[in-house]
C-alpha positions in Angstrom: 102.3 56.0 66.0 101.9 59.1 68.2 99.5 61.8 67.0 99.4 65.4 68.0 96.5 67.7 68.6 96.9 71.5 68.7 93.9 72.9 70.6 92.7 76.5 71.3 89.7 78.2 72.7 88.6 81.7 71.6 86.4 84.0 73.6 85.4 87.6 72.9 84.6 89.0 76.4 85.0 86.9 79.5 82.3 85.5 79.4 81.3 86.1 75.8 80.8 84.4 72.5 83.3 81.5 72.4 84.5 78.8 70.1 87.2 76.0 69.8 89.8 75.1 67.2 91.5 71.7 67.0 94.0 70.2 64.5 94.9 66.5 64.5 98.3 65.7 63.0 100.2 62.5 62.5 103.7 62.0 63.7 105.1 63.6 60.5 103.1 66.8 61.1 100.6 66.1 58.3 97.1 67.3 59.1 94.7 64.4 59.5 91.5 66.4 60.5 90.4 69.6 62.0 87.4 71.0 63.9 86.2 74.6 64.5 83.0 75.0 66.5 81.0 77.7 68.2 80.2 76.8 71.8 78.0 79.7 72.8 78.7 82.0 75.7 81.6 80.9 77.8 84.7 82.1 79.6 88.1 81.7 78.1 89.0 78.8 80.5 85.8 77.0 79.6 86.6 77.4 75.9 90.1 76.0 76.5 88.8 72.9 78.3 86.1 72.4 75.7 88.7 72.5 73.0 90.6 69.7 74.9 87.4 67.6 75.1 86.7 68.2 71.4 90.3 67.3 70.5 90.3 64.1 72.5 87.0 63.0 70.9 88.4 63.7 67.5 91.5 61.7 68.2 89.4 58.8 69.5 87.3 58.8 66.3 90.5 58.4 64.3 91.6 55.4 66.4 94.5 57.2 68.0 96.2 55.4 70.9 99.1 57.8 71.7 98.6 61.5 71.8 100.5 64.7 72.5 98.2 67.6 73.4 99.6 71.0 72.6 97.9 74.1 74.0 98.8 77.7 74.6 96.8 77.6 77.9 99.4 77.0 80.5 96.7 77.0 83.2 94.8 74.2 81.5 98.0 72.1 80.9 99.1 72.6 84.5 95.7 71.7 85.9 95.4 68.6 83.7 98.9 67.4 84.7 98.2 68.0 88.4 100.7 70.9 88.9 97.8 73.3 89.7 94.7 72.6 91.7 91.4 73.2 89.8 89.4 75.6 92.0 86.4 76.2 89.8 83.7 73.6 90.1 82.7 74.1 86.5 86.3 73.6 85.2 86.6 70.6 87.5 83.6 69.0 85.8 85.2 69.6 82.4 88.5 68.3 83.6 86.8 65.1 84.8 85.1 64.7 81.4 88.5 65.1 79.7 90.1 62.7 82.2 87.5 60.0 81.4 88.4 60.4 77.7 92.1 60.3 78.4 91.7 56.8 80.0 90.7 55.5 76.6 94.2 56.2 75.2 97.4 54.2 75.9 99.3 57.4 76.4 98.4 61.1 76.6 101.0 63.8 77.2 100.5 67.6 77.5 102.7 70.3 76.2 102.3 74.0 76.8 103.4 76.0 73.7 103.7 79.7 72.9 100.8 81.2 71.1 102.9 81.6 68.0 103.3 77.8 67.8 99.5 77.4 68.1 98.5 79.8 65.4 96.6 77.2 63.2 94.3 76.1 66.1 93.8 79.8 67.0 92.9 80.7 63.5 90.3 77.8 63.3 88.7 78.9 66.6 88.5 82.5 65.5 87.1 81.6 62.1 84.4 79.6 63.8 83.7 82.5 66.1 83.6 85.0 63.2 81.1 82.7 61.3 78.9 82.4 64.3 78.8 86.0 65.3 79.1 87.6 61.8 81.8 89.8 63.3 85.5 89.3 63.0 88.1 90.1 65.6 89.5 93.2 63.8 86.0 94.7 63.6 85.5 94.4 67.4 88.8 96.1 68.3 87.9 99.2 66.2 
């Protein structure tokens, strides 16, 4: 059975406080597990790659063999599929860590989705960031 992870990184400032949100779903769309975690100070791209790594590890813990990764980060999806070259050394290291995890699956596919189709992962990431910083997104924009 193919599983799906929706992943998202959240960052307030670039760099700034950052977090990740991941939802693992089965092929019927039923939520299996989810993770929201504060990752410290990071750039948005680092948060996106970290959410991928967290999501892959979560799927492996659940014994998933076939996985569809859904992300609203077109850059990360295109870099992980080889469409774009990874220029940043730090992102390259994260991509290599993700690639080593991907090799543990029978199949991993990537799908870039609009932010509106990734709202649950975004909400989890922002809640983790709110909890860690004691400041929610709406307070910052005022």
